[in-house]
C-alpha positions in Angstrom: 97.4 71.9 62.8 94.4 70.0 61.5 90.9 71.3 62.1 90.1 68.3 64.3 93.1 68.9 66.5 92.0 72.5 67.0 88.4 71.3 68.0 89.9 68.8 70.4 92.0 71.5 72.2 89.0 73.9 72.3 86.6 71.3 73.6 88.9 69.9 76.2 90.0 73.2 77.5 86.7 75.1 77.5 83.6 72.9 77.3 84.2 69.9 79.5 85.2 71.5 82.8 82.0 73.7 82.6 79.7 70.8 82.4 78.2 69.4 85.6 78.2 65.6 86.3 74.5 65.5 85.9 74.8 67.2 82.4 77.5 64.7 81.4 75.4 61.8 82.6 72.4 63.0 80.7 74.5 63.6 77.5 76.0 60.1 77.8 72.6 58.6 78.2 71.3 60.3 75.1 74.3 59.4 73.0 74.5 55.8 74.2 70.9 54.9 73.4 70.5 52.9 70.2 68.5 55.4 68.3 66.0 57.9 69.8 62.9 59.3 68.2 63.5 63.0 67.3 61.1 65.3 68.9 62.0 68.7 67.2 63.8 68.0 64.0 61.8 66.6 61.1 63.5 64.0 58.8 64.8 66.7 56.3 66.1 68.9 59.1 67.7 65.9 60.8 69.5 64.9 57.6 70.7 68.5 57.1 72.0 68.7 60.6 73.7 65.3 60.4 75.5 66.2 57.2 76.5 69.6 58.5 77.9 68.2 61.7 79.7 65.4 59.8 81.4 68.0 57.6 82.6 69.9 60.7 83.9 66.7 62.4 84.3 64.0 59.8 85.1 60.4 60.4 88.8 59.7 60.4 90.5 56.9 62.4 87.8 57.7 65.0 84.0 58.1 64.3 82.9 61.6 63.3 79.9 63.6 64.4 77.5 61.1 62.9 79.0 58.2 64.8 78.6 60.3 68.0 74.9 61.0 67.3 75.5 64.7 67.3 72.2 65.2 65.5 70.3 63.5 68.3 72.2 65.6 70.9 71.1 68.8 69.0 67.5 67.5 69.0 67.6 67.0 72.7 69.0 70.5 73.3 66.3 72.0 71.1 63.5 70.0 72.7 64.4 70.2 76.3 66.6 73.3 76.8 65.9 75.8 74.1 63.2 78.5 74.5 60.6 78.6 71.8 62.3 81.7 70.3 65.8 79.9 70.3 64.2 76.8 68.7 62.6 78.8 66.0 65.8 80.8 65.3 67.8 77.5 65.1 65.2 75.9 62.7 65.1 79.0 60.6 68.9 78.8 60.4 68.6 75.2 59.1 66.1 76.4 56.5 68.4 79.3 55.6 71.2 76.8 54.8 68.8 75.2 52.2 67.9 78.6 50.9 71.6 79.6 50.3 72.3 76.1 48.8 69.4 76.5 46.4 70.5 80.0 45.4 74.1 78.8 44.8 73.6 75.2 43.4 69.9 74.9 42.6 69.3 72.1 45.2 68.9 71.5 48.9 72.0 71.2 51.0 71.6 67.4 51.5 71.5 66.9 47.7 74.7 68.8 47.0 78.1 67.2 46.4 80.5 67.1 49.4 82.7 70.0 47.9 79.6 72.2 47.5 78.5 71.4 51.1 82.0 72.3 52.4 82.2 75.5 50.4 78.8 76.6 51.8 79.8 75.8 55.4 83.1 77.7 54.9 81.2 80.8 53.8 78.9 80.5 56.8 81.9 80.1 59.1 83.6 83.2 57.6 80.4 85.3 58.2 80.3 84.1 61.7 83.9 84.9 62.4 83.4 88.3 60.9 80.5 88.9 63.2 82.5 87.7 66.2 85.2 90.4 65.5 82.7 93.2 66.0 83.1 94.5 69.6 80.2 93.5 71.9 79.2 94.8 75.4 80.8 92.9 78.2 78.6 90.1 79.5 79.0 88.2 82.9 79.3 84.5 82.9 75.5 84.1 83.7 74.5 86.4 80.9 76.7 84.6 78.5 75.4 81.3 79.5 71.8 82.4 79.0 72.6 83.4 75.4 74.4 80.3 74.2 71.7 79.4 71.7 71.3 83.0 70.5 73.2 85.0 67.9 74.6 83.7 64.6 73.1 80.4 63.6 76.3 78.9 62.4 78.2 79.8 65.5 75.4 78.2 67.6 75.4 75.2 65.3 79.2 74.8 65.5 79.3 75.1 69.4 76.5 72.5 69.7 78.4 70.2 67.3 81.6 70.5 69.4 79.8 70.0 72.7 77.7 67.1 71.4 80.8 65.3 69.9 83.3 65.9 72.8 80.8 65.0 75.5 79.8 61.8 73.7 81.4 58.5 74.7 83.0 58.4 71.2 84.5 61.8 71.4 85.5 61.6 75.0 87.1 58.1 75.0 88.3 57.6 71.5 89.2 61.1 70.3 90.3 62.7 73.6 91.4 59.4 75.1 89.9 60.3 78.5 88.2 58.0 81.0 84.6 58.9 81.8 84.8 57.4 85.3 88.3 57.7 86.5 90.0 55.0 88.5 90.3 54.9 92.3 92.0 57.6 94.2 94.9 56.5 96.4 95.5 59.3 98.8 97.9 57.5 101.2 100.7 56.7 98.7 104.1 57.7 100.1 105.7 60.6 98.3 109.5 60.4 97.8 111.7 63.3 98.9 112.4 65.7 96.0 116.0 65.4 94.7 118.3 68.3 95.3 120.3 68.7 92.2 
């Protein structure tokens, strides 16, 4: 199974049913706008976020995270939904990616070659998975929802990337092959008798 297939299954099964129609409408509006001015991410942070998201969901026969404007989605989440502490934690995480990149390769993440970027993201992913295996206290749905932007930076980043991609028009219609506004409902169509075989 390819990484993108796994993301498609995860997003379709978990993320989309949990979103309200108003949230989907807002996400679609953000991602269908030509280009919006970033309010939280500075140009360097935006470039880092864009490349990281594109490494997670690369362009194939369908557009990747960059084509779905995941970076702009993340900026909206940080600007409009995140608390100041969550925003600071996320931006510190982006800076931490550059710190690790400088330690390993002597340059910022955006200046690294694609294999170096992928290697660094794999190591961040492995750290996140290891943290997720540690038992945690049971949280109710509301408690879990309130902590979506907290915890491991890369886990938060990956979730935002998946939500941003699969709630975009590109991800929803081209990748998942779903219709954003389904056709009409025909409730009075006769149903045939089931065959008895």
